[in-house]
C-alpha positions in Angstrom: 0.0 0.0 0.0 1.6 3.2 -1.2 -0.2 5.8 0.9 2.3 8.1 2.5 -0.3 10.0 4.5 -1.7 6.8 6.0 1.8 5.6 6.9 2.6 9.0 8.5 -0.6 8.9 10.5 -0.1 5.3 11.6 3.5 6.0 12.8 2.5 9.2 14.5 -0.6 7.8 16.3 0.7 4.2 17.0 -1.3 4.2 20.3 -4.5 4.2 18.3 -3.8 1.1 16.3 -6.1 -1.8 17.2 -4.7 -4.7 19.2 -3.2 -7.2 18.3 -2.2 -5.4 15.1 -0.1 -2.9 17.0 2.0 -5.8 18.4 2.3 -7.3 14.9 3.4 -3.9 13.6 6.0 -3.7 16.3 7.5 -6.9 15.0 7.2 -6.6 11.2 6.9 -2.8 10.8 4.4 -0.7 8.9 5.3 -2.2 5.5 5.1 -5.7 6.9 1.7 -5.3 8.4 0.5 -3.5 5.2 1.5 -6.5 3.1 -0.1 -9.0 5.5 -3.3 -6.9 5.5 -3.4 -6.6 1.7 -2.9 -10.4 1.4 -5.2 -11.6 4.3 -7.3 -8.6 5.0 -10.9 -9.4 5.9 -10.2 -13.1 6.8 -9.8 -14.7 10.2 -6.3 -16.0 10.8 -5.1 -18.2 13.6 -1.3 -18.1 14.0 0.0 -21.3 15.7 3.3 -21.6 17.6 6.6 -21.7 15.7 6.9 -25.4 16.6 3.6 -26.3 15.0 4.2 -24.2 11.9 7.5 -26.0 11.2 6.8 -29.4 12.7 6.5 -31.2 9.3 9.8 -29.6 8.2 11.5 -30.8 11.4 10.1 -34.3 11.0 11.3 -34.5 7.4 14.8 -33.3 8.4 14.9 -35.9 11.3 14.0 -38.7 8.9 16.5 -37.6 6.3 19.3 -37.4 8.8 18.5 -40.5 10.8 21.1 -43.2 10.2 20.3 -45.5 13.1 22.1 -43.4 15.7 19.5 -41.9 18.0 22.1 -40.4 20.3 24.0 -38.5 17.6 20.8 -37.2 16.1 19.7 -36.0 19.6 23.0 -34.2 20.1 22.7 -32.5 16.7 19.2 -31.2 17.4 19.8 -30.4 21.1 17.1 -32.7 22.5 17.1 -35.9 24.4 17.6 -39.3 22.8 14.2 -40.4 24.1 12.5 -37.4 22.4 14.1 -38.3 19.1 12.9 -41.9 19.5 9.4 -40.7 20.3 9.3 -38.3 17.3 10.7 -40.9 14.8 8.4 -43.7 16.1 5.4 -41.4 16.1 5.6 -40.9 12.3 6.1 -44.6 11.4 3.2 -46.2 9.6 1.8 -49.4 11.3 3.0 -52.6 9.6 
């Protein structure tokens, strides 16, 4: 959105921006919130935790790196060996 007056007003009167959009703007800036609004404006959006957003990516990475050594994989990812076993076994299809 290329509206310099709107940008100036938003930056000048930040305390009047609706919550939680003020917090989002604090993180991504005026341009960022404008792009998000242009793309998703009018829809209801739930934003899950970072872990949930990237869970499938993590599982794919764990499966690709797994060579049978749970301990080494756990060390590389900074989690317990038990946690790696749980994650890998959770995604196996039943025989």
